[in-house]
C-alpha angles and dihedrals in degrees: 000000000000130000108253091219106044103013093233117147114258127202109262145167137201122259108244090218107045099012092231120147111255134176115279115262093022115157093205134022109258090213106045103010094238112157113248119215111220121192105212122192114237106217091189091069091055095056118110112219122224113266092227104100093218098048124089095198129114130227114258129210091277092056094252127124112252092220112032096023090228114154114246118248108223089215089062091055092053092055 
């Protein structure tokens, strides 16, 4: 699918009903109106909370809490 203004390629998918090319992440087909099911990843569910019971931070890629800067104990993550 190409942008009608600049001609650049846009991410797209095929409608499961009419097989027309539609913009990526569309909720409905712009040709036939068929609803499109999109499986979106919920990043909130992948967050690891800080092991300190009074902190509201999450553990970053380095294994450190984003709020209290406490290192994460791997045993706390397994629980």
